[in-house]
C-alpha positions as a Markdown table, in Angstrom:
| # | Residue | x | y | z |
|---|---|---|---|---|
| 1 | Gly | -11.3 | -1.5 | -13.0 |
| 2 | Cys | -8.9 | -4.3 | -12.2 |
| 3 | Leu | -5.4 | -4.0 | -10.9 |
| 4 | His | -2.4 | -6.2 | -11.4 |
| 5 | Leu | 0.3 | -6.8 | -8.9 |
| 6 | Leu | 3.9 | -7.4 | -10.1 |
| 7 | Glu | 7.3 | -7.9 | -8.5 |
| 8 | Arg | 10.5 | -6.9 | -10.2 |
| 9 | Lys | 13.5 | -8.8 | -8.7 |
| 10 | Met | 16.7 | -6.9 | -7.8 |
| 11 | Glu | 19.6 | -7.4 | -10.1 |
| 12 | Glu | 23.2 | -6.3 | -10.1 |
| 13 | Asn | 22.8 | -4.6 | -13.5 |
| 14 | Phe | 19.9 | -2.2 | -13.4 |
| 15 | Thr | 20.1 | -1.0 | -17.0 |
| 16 | Glu | 17.9 | -3.6 | -18.7 |
| 17 | Pro | 15.2 | -3.7 | -16.0 |
| 18 | Val | 15.0 | 0.1 | -16.1 |
| 19 | His | 14.3 | 0.0 | -19.9 |
| 20 | Lys | 11.7 | -2.6 | -19.2 |
| 21 | Leu | 10.0 | -0.2 | -16.8 |
| 22 | Asp | 10.1 | 2.8 | -19.1 |
| 23 | Phe | 6.3 | 2.6 | -19.2 |
| 24 | Thr | 6.3 | 4.2 | -15.7 |
| 25 | Leu | 6.6 | 7.6 | -17.3 |
| 26 | Ser | 5.4 | 7.1 | -20.8 |
| 27 | Ser | 2.0 | 5.5 | -19.8 |
| 28 | Phe | 1.0 | 8.1 | -17.2 |
| 29 | Pro | -1.6 | 9.7 | -19.5 |
| 30 | Arg | -3.4 | 6.4 | -19.9 |
| 31 | Cys | -2.8 | 4.8 | -16.5 |
| 32 | Arg | -5.2 | 5.9 | -13.7 |
| 33 | Phe | -3.7 | 3.8 | -11.0 |
| 34 | Phe | 0.0 | 3.3 | -10.7 |
| 35 | Ser | 2.2 | 2.5 | -7.6 |
| 36 | Leu | 5.9 | 1.6 | -7.5 |
| 37 | Thr | 7.5 | 0.7 | -4.2 |
| 38 | Glu | 11.2 | -0.2 | -3.7 |
| 39 | Thr | 12.1 | -2.4 | -0.7 |
| 40 | Pro | 15.4 | -4.2 | 0.2 |
| 41 | Glu | 14.2 | -7.3 | -1.7 |
| 42 | Asp | 12.4 | -6.0 | -4.8 |
| 43 | Tyr | 10.2 | -3.5 | -6.5 |
| 44 | Thr | 6.4 | -3.9 | -6.2 |
| 45 | Ile | 4.2 | -2.5 | -8.9 |
| 46 | Met | 0.5 | -2.0 | -8.7 |
| 47 | Val | -1.0 | -1.0 | -12.0 |
| 48 | Asp | -4.4 | -0.9 | -13.7 |
| 49 | Glu | -5.3 | -2.8 | -16.9 |
| 50 | Asp | -4.3 | 0.1 | -19.2 |
| 51 | Gly | -0.9 | 0.3 | -17.6 |
| 52 | Phe | -0.5 | -3.4 | -17.5 |
| 53 | Lys | -1.0 | -3.5 | -21.3 |
| 54 | Glu | 2.0 | -1.2 | -21.6 |
| 55 | Leu | 4.3 | -3.7 | -19.9 |
| 56 | His | 6.7 | -5.8 | -22.0 |
| 57 | Ala | 7.2 | -9.4 | -21.1 |
| 58 | Ser | 10.4 | -9.8 | -19.0 |
| 59 | Glu | 12.2 | -12.4 | -17.0 |
| 60 | Tyr | 12.5 | -9.8 | -14.3 |
| 61 | Leu | 8.7 | -9.5 | -13.7 |
| 62 | Gln | 6.6 | -11.9 | -11.7 |
| 63 | Val | 2.8 | -11.3 | -11.9 |
| 64 | Val | 0.3 | -12.4 | -9.3 |
| 65 | Asp | -2.3 | -14.6 | -10.9 |
| 66 | Ser | -5.2 | -12.8 | -9.3 |
| 67 | Thr | -6.5 | -9.4 | -10.3 |
| 68 | Trp | -7.5 | -6.9 | -7.6 |
| 69 | Leu | -10.2 | -4.4 | -7.1 |
| 70 | Val | -9.9 | -1.1 | -5.2 |
| 71 | Leu | -12.1 | -0.1 | -2.3 |
| 72 | Asn | -12.0 | 3.5 | -1.2 |
| 73 | Val | -13.9 | 4.2 | 2.1 |
| 74 | Ser | -15.3 | 7.7 | 2.5 |
| 75 | Ser | -16.9 | 9.3 | 5.6 |
| 76 | Asn | -20.1 | 10.5 | 4.0 |
| 77 | Gly | -21.3 | 7.3 | 2.2 |
| 78 | Ser | -22.3 | 9.3 | -0.9 |
| 79 | Ala | -21.0 | 9.6 | -4.4 |
| 80 | Ser | -18.3 | 12.0 | -3.2 |
| 81 | Leu | -15.1 | 10.2 | -2.1 |
| 82 | Asn | -13.2 | 13.3 | -1.0 |
| 83 | Gln | -13.4 | 12.6 | 2.8 |
| 84 | Pro | -11.0 | 9.8 | 3.5 |
| 85 | Ile | -11.2 | 8.1 | 6.9 |
| 86 | Gly | -7.7 | 6.6 | 7.4 |
| 87 | Val | -6.4 | 3.1 | 8.1 |
| 88 | Thr | -6.8 | 3.1 | 11.8 |
| 89 | Lys | -10.4 | 4.4 | 11.6 |
| 90 | Ile | -11.4 | 1.5 | 9.3 |
| 91 | Ala | -9.4 | -1.2 | 11.1 |
| 92 | Lys | -12.4 | -2.5 | 13.1 |
| 93 | Ser | -15.2 | -1.7 | 10.6 |
| 94 | Val | -13.6 | -3.0 | 7.4 |
| 95 | Ile | -10.2 | -4.6 | 7.8 |
| 96 | Ala | -11.0 | -6.9 | 10.7 |
| 97 | Pro | -14.4 | -8.1 | 9.4 |
| 98 | Leu | -12.8 | -9.0 | 6.0 |
| 99 | Ala | -10.1 | -11.0 | 7.8 |
| 100 | Glu | -12.8 | -12.8 | 9.9 |
| 101 | His | -14.5 | -13.8 | 6.6 |
| 102 | Asn | -11.2 | -15.2 | 5.2 |
| 103 | Val | -10.6 | -12.3 | 2.8 |
| 104 | Ser | -7.0 | -11.4 | 2.2 |
| 105 | Val | -6.4 | -7.7 | 1.6 |
| 106 | Leu | -3.6 | -5.4 | 0.5 |
| 107 | Met | -3.4 | -1.8 | 1.8 |
| 108 | Leu | -2.0 | 1.2 | 0.0 |
| 109 | Ser | -2.0 | 4.6 | 1.7 |
| 110 | Thr | -1.3 | 7.7 | -0.3 |
| 111 | Tyr | -0.8 | 11.4 | 0.7 |
| 112 | Gln | -4.5 | 11.9 | -0.2 |
| 113 | Thr | -6.3 | 8.8 | 0.9 |
| 114 | Asp | -6.2 | 5.1 | 1.7 |
| 115 | Phe | -7.1 | 2.2 | -0.6 |
| 116 | Ile | -8.0 | -1.4 | 0.3 |
| 117 | Leu | -7.3 | -3.9 | -2.4 |
| 118 | Val | -9.3 | -7.2 | -2.6 |
| 119 | Arg | -9.1 | -9.9 | -5.1 |
| 120 | Glu | -11.8 | -9.7 | -7.8 |
| 121 | Lys | -13.0 | -13.2 | -6.9 |
| 122 | Asp | -13.7 | -12.1 | -3.3 |
| 123 | Leu | -16.0 | -9.3 | -4.3 |
| 124 | Pro | -19.2 | -11.2 | -3.4 |
| 125 | Val | -18.1 | -11.9 | 0.2 |
| 126 | Val | -16.7 | -8.3 | 0.5 |
| 127 | Ile | -20.0 | -6.8 | -0.3 |
| 128 | His | -22.0 | -9.1 | 1.9 |
| 129 | Thr | -19.6 | -8.5 | 4.8 |
| 130 | Leu | -19.7 | -4.7 | 4.6 |
| 131 | Ala | -23.2 | -4.0 | 3.3 |
| 132 | Ser | -24.7 | -3.8 | 6.8 |
| 133 | Glu | -22.3 | -1.1 | 7.9 |
| 134 | Phe | -21.7 | 0.8 | 4.6 |
| 135 | Glu | -23.4 | 2.1 | 1.5 |
| 136 | Ile | -21.5 | 0.5 | -1.3 |
| 137 | Tyr | -21.0 | 2.0 | -4.7 |
| 138 | Lys | -19.3 | 0.8 | -7.9 |
| 139 | Glu | -17.7 | 2.9 | -10.6 |
| 140 | Glu | -19.1 | 2.6 | -14.1 |
| 141 | Asn | -17.8 | 4.8 | -16.9 |
| 142 | Gly | -16.4 | 7.3 | -14.4 |
| 143 | Glu | -19.7 | 7.5 | -12.5 |
| 144 | Leu | -20.6 | 6.0 | -9.1 |
| 145 | Ala | -23.8 | 3.9 | -8.8 |
| 146 | Pro | -25.1 | 1.8 | -5.9 |
| 147 | Ala | -23.8 | -1.8 | -6.0 |
| 148 | Asn | -26.6 | -4.3 | -6.5 |
| 149 | Cys | -26.0 | -7.0 | -3.8 |
| 150 | Glu | -28.8 | -9.2 | -5.3 |
| 151 | Asp | -26.7 | -9.7 | -8.5 |
| 152 | Ile | -23.9 | -11.4 | -6.6 |
| 153 | Ser | -25.6 | -13.1 | -3.7 |
| 154 | Asn | -25.0 | -16.5 | -5.3 |
| 155 | Gly | -21.3 | -15.9 | -5.0 |
| 156 | Phe | -21.3 | -15.6 | -1.3 |
| 157 | His | -19.4 | -18.6 | 0.0 |
| 158 | Lys | -17.0 | -17.7 | 2.8 |
| 159 | Ala | -18.5 | -18.0 | 6.2 |
| 160 | Lys | -17.2 | -16.0 | 9.2 |
| 161 | Gln | -14.6 | -17.8 | 11.1 |
| 162 | Glu | -13.0 | -17.6 | 14.5 |
| 163 | Phe | -10.3 | -15.0 | 13.9 |
| 164 | Asn | -6.9 | -16.5 | 14.9 |
| 165 | Ala | -4.4 | -15.1 | 12.5 |
| 166 | Thr | -0.6 | -15.8 | 12.6 |
| 167 | Val | 1.2 | -13.1 | 14.5 |
| 168 | His | 4.2 | -12.1 | 12.5 |
| 169 | Pro | 7.4 | -10.5 | 13.8 |
| 170 | Val | 7.9 | -6.8 | 13.3 |
| 171 | Gln | 11.0 | -4.8 | 12.6 |
| 172 | Thr | 11.6 | -1.1 | 13.4 |
| 173 | Pro | 14.3 | 0.3 | 11.1 |
| 174 | Gln | 16.0 | 3.5 | 12.1 |
| 175 | Asn | 15.1 | 5.5 | 9.0 |
| 176 | Arg | 13.0 | 8.7 | 9.5 |
| 177 | Phe | 10.5 | 9.0 | 6.7 |
| 178 | Cys | 8.7 | 11.8 | 5.0 |
| 179 | Ile | 5.2 | 11.5 | 3.3 |
| 180 | Leu | 5.0 | 14.0 | 0.5 |
| 181 | Ser | 3.1 | 15.0 | -2.6 |
| 182 | Ile | 3.9 | 17.1 | -5.7 |
| 183 | Ala | 1.8 | 18.9 | -8.2 |
| 184 | Pro | 1.4 | 16.7 | -11.3 |
| 185 | Glu | 2.7 | 19.5 | -13.6 |
| 186 | Thr | 6.0 | 19.5 | -11.7 |
| 187 | Leu | 6.6 | 15.8 | -12.3 |
| 188 | Pro | 8.9 | 16.4 | -15.3 |
| 189 | Ala | 11.1 | 18.6 | -13.2 |
| 190 | Ile | 12.0 | 15.7 | -10.8 |
| 191 | Ala | 11.6 | 12.7 | -13.2 |
| 192 | Thr | 15.3 | 12.3 | -13.8 |
| 193 | Lys | 16.1 | 12.5 | -10.1 |
| 194 | Leu | 13.2 | 10.1 | -9.4 |
| 195 | Ile | 14.6 | 7.4 | -11.7 |
| 196 | Asp | 18.1 | 8.0 | -10.3 |
| 197 | Val | 17.0 | 7.5 | -6.7 |
| 198 | Leu | 14.9 | 4.4 | -7.6 |
| 199 | Phe | 17.4 | 2.6 | -9.8 |
| 200 | Tyr | 20.9 | 4.0 | -9.6 |
| 201 | Ser | 21.7 | 5.9 | -6.4 |
| 202 | Ala | 23.7 | 4.4 | -3.5 |
| 203 | Ser | 21.4 | 2.8 | -0.9 |
| 204 | Pro | 21.6 | 0.6 | 2.1 |
| 205 | Pro | 22.5 | -3.1 | 1.2 |
| 206 | Lys | 19.7 | -4.8 | -0.7 |
| 207 | Asp | 20.2 | -8.2 | 1.0 |
| 208 | Gly | 17.0 | -8.3 | 3.1 |
| 209 | Thr | 18.9 | -8.5 | 6.4 |
| 210 | Ala | 17.6 | -5.4 | 8.0 |
| 211 | Asn | 17.1 | -5.7 | 11.7 |
| 212 | Asn | 15.8 | -3.4 | 14.4 |
| 213 | Gln | 19.0 | -1.3 | 14.5 |
| 214 | Glu | 19.5 | -0.7 | 10.8 |
| 215 | Ser | 18.1 | 1.5 | 8.1 |
| 216 | Ile | 16.5 | -0.1 | 5.1 |
| 217 | Thr | 15.9 | 0.9 | 1.5 |
| 218 | Phe | 12.3 | 2.0 | 1.0 |
| 219 | Phe | 10.9 | 4.4 | -1.5 |
| 220 | Ala | 7.2 | 4.5 | -2.7 |
| 221 | Phe | 5.8 | 6.5 | -5.6 |
| 222 | Ser | 2.1 | 6.5 | -6.7 |
| 223 | Leu | 0.2 | 8.4 | -9.3 |
| 224 | Ile | -3.6 | 7.7 | -8.8 |
| 225 | Glu | -6.3 | 9.6 | -10.6 |
| 226 | Gly | -3.9 | 12.4 | -11.2 |
| 227 | Tyr | -2.7 | 12.7 | -7.6 |
| 228 | Ile | 1.0 | 12.0 | -6.7 |
| 229 | Ser | 2.2 | 10.6 | -3.4 |
| 230 | Ile | 5.8 | 9.9 | -2.4 |
| 231 | Val | 7.3 | 8.2 | 0.7 |
| 232 | Met | 11.1 | 8.6 | 1.1 |
| 233 | Asp | 13.5 | 8.7 | 4.0 |
| 234 | Ala | 14.7 | 12.1 | 5.3 |
| 235 | Glu | 18.2 | 11.7 | 3.7 |
| 236 | Thr | 16.8 | 10.9 | 0.3 |
| 237 | Lys | 14.5 | 13.9 | 0.5 |
| 238 | Lys | 17.6 | 16.1 | 0.5 |
| 239 | Lys | 18.3 | 15.1 | -3.1 |
| 240 | Phe | 15.0 | 16.7 | -4.4 |
| 241 | Pro | 14.2 | 20.4 | -4.8 |
| 242 | Ser | 12.4 | 21.3 | -1.6 |
| 243 | Asp | 10.3 | 24.0 | -3.3 |
| 244 | Leu | 8.4 | 21.3 | -5.3 |
| 245 | Leu | 7.7 | 19.0 | -2.4 |
| 246 | Leu | 4.4 | 19.4 | -0.6 |
| 247 | Thr | 3.9 | 18.1 | 2.9 |
| 248 | Ser | 1.7 | 18.8 | 5.9 |
| 249 | Ser | 2.2 | 22.1 | 7.7 |
| 250 | Ser | 3.8 | 20.3 | 10.7 |
| 251 | Gly | 6.4 | 18.6 | 8.5 |
| 252 | Glu | 6.0 | 15.5 | 10.5 |
| 253 | Leu | 8.5 | 12.7 | 10.3 |
| 254 | Trp | 7.5 | 9.0 | 10.5 |
| 255 | Arg | 9.1 | 5.7 | 11.6 |
| 256 | Met | 8.4 | 2.4 | 10.0 |
| 257 | Val | 7.1 | -0.9 | 11.4 |
| 258 | Arg | 7.8 | -3.7 | 9.0 |
| 259 | Ile | 5.7 | -6.8 | 9.2 |
| 260 | Gly | 7.0 | -10.3 | 8.3 |
| 261 | Gly | 10.1 | -12.3 | 9.1 |
| 262 | Gln | 9.8 | -14.0 | 5.7 |
| 263 | Pro | 7.7 | -13.4 | 2.6 |
| 264 | Leu | 4.0 | -13.3 | 3.5 |
| 265 | Gly | 2.2 | -14.4 | 0.4 |
| 266 | Phe | -1.3 | -13.4 | -0.7 |
| 267 | Asp | -3.6 | -16.1 | 0.8 |
| 268 | Glu | -3.1 | -15.4 | 4.5 |
| 269 | Cys | -5.6 | -13.2 | 6.2 |
| 270 | Gly | -5.3 | -10.8 | 9.1 |
| 271 | Ile | -1.8 | -9.4 | 8.3 |
| 272 | Val | -3.0 | -5.8 | 8.0 |
| 273 | Ala | -5.4 | -6.3 | 11.0 |
| 274 | Gln | -2.4 | -7.4 | 13.1 |
| 275 | Ile | -1.1 | -3.8 | 13.0 |
| 276 | Ala | -4.1 | -1.7 | 12.2 |
| 277 | Glu | -6.4 | -3.1 | 15.0 |
| 278 | Pro | -4.1 | -2.5 | 18.0 |
| 279 | Leu | -3.0 | 0.9 | 16.7 |
| 280 | Ala | -6.6 | 1.9 | 16.2 |
| 281 | Ser | -7.4 | 0.8 | 19.8 |
| 282 | Ala | -4.5 | 3.0 | 21.0 |
| 283 | Asp | -5.7 | 5.9 | 18.7 |
| 284 | Ile | -2.4 | 6.0 | 16.8 |
| 285 | Ser | -2.5 | 7.1 | 13.2 |
| 286 | Ala | -0.8 | 5.0 | 10.6 |
| 287 | Tyr | 0.2 | 5.1 | 6.9 |
| 288 | Tyr | 0.2 | 1.6 | 5.4 |
| 289 | Ile | 1.8 | 0.1 | 2.3 |
| 290 | Ser | 1.6 | -3.6 | 1.3 |
| 291 | Thr | 4.3 | -4.9 | -1.0 |
| 292 | Phe | 4.9 | -8.2 | -2.8 |
| 293 | Asn | 6.6 | -9.8 | 0.1 |
| 294 | Phe | 6.1 | -7.6 | 3.2 |
| 295 | Asp | 3.8 | -5.0 | 4.8 |
| 296 | His | 4.9 | -1.6 | 6.1 |
| 297 | Ala | 3.2 | 0.7 | 8.5 |
| 298 | Leu | 4.5 | 4.3 | 9.0 |
| 299 | Val | 3.6 | 5.9 | 12.4 |
| 300 | Pro | 4.5 | 9.4 | 13.8 |
| 301 | Glu | 8.1 | 9.5 | 15.0 |
| 302 | Asp | 7.2 | 10.8 | 18.4 |
| 303 | Gly | 4.9 | 7.8 | 19.0 |
| 304 | Ile | 7.2 | 5.0 | 17.9 |
| 305 | Gly | 7.9 | 3.9 | 21.5 |
| 306 | Glu | 4.2 | 3.5 | 22.3 |
| 307 | Val | 3.7 | 1.6 | 19.0 |
| 308 | Ile | 6.4 | -0.9 | 19.8 |
| 309 | Glu | 4.9 | -1.4 | 23.2 |
| 310 | Val | 1.4 | -1.9 | 21.8 |
| 311 | Leu | 2.6 | -4.4 | 19.2 |
| 312 | Gln | 4.8 | -6.3 | 21.7 |
| 313 | Lys | 1.7 | -6.8 | 23.8 |
| 314 | Arg | -0.2 | -8.0 | 20.7 |
| 315 | Gln | 2.6 | -10.5 | 19.9 |
| 316 | Glu | 2.7 | -11.8 | 23.4 |
| 317 | Ala | -1.1 | -12.3 | 23.4 |
| 318 | Gly | -0.9 | -14.2 | 20.1 |
| 319 | Arg | 1.6 | -16.7 | 21.4 |
């Protein structure tokens, strides 16, 4: 189904906006795809059509005109999508080719898998771009069936271009982040703390002035097809009951690379590729979250020095 992308602006008084977002808990039984990300500037919401219908009109919400479709890339090319590949593995085979064909994408990594979001109107060029390398399936009534390229061939209208995307500045805030999951049945046990952290707790200043030496506000929560994924910094993690939080056996901590010196918009192509391609070439894993105004890549803490070096070389080459 289609997704809608929304931004909720930051306000001094959180009470009214929180009530406007009370659907985030009440609509879980009906909403199959829901993501809420807090950044220093705003809250970004990605929600499917059923969840979108639960939203009340509000002066605090800005909705992107386009609707979006979700691509999930699996390693076996069959109807089973339980073997995710990862952002860096699809950087050259999916993300870069779409950028070369002038297709703007959003990325949403979760604890379980990675999703590529493309605008519904770009579906014809997406299929034509990827069909030579992938078997493409579409979901109908909960079942996967092969996509029929013939049905949409007339919609193919974007030719491959010389790829020369704008190279945006990056920031490396000092926060150390955790990537976590919880069992869905334990969500009620942390719901109050979740709302408190997102809307009421003390956080670094929300003035958008984060630089390379500062920590920033960042918290991401998603519930997709019954699976919960959470990204929070190590200090925020201490506020939650540790026995309910699931993480990898290594308990790895992550650092952030934040892309964009100013709001990026949705028409520009190659933003994800700017980070994903050089990291893939250096065999560095990444966890990627696009928001309404900026993009964020999380990389293993012990590799942040190499990441900064790789991206600096990329920026120098793009000048």
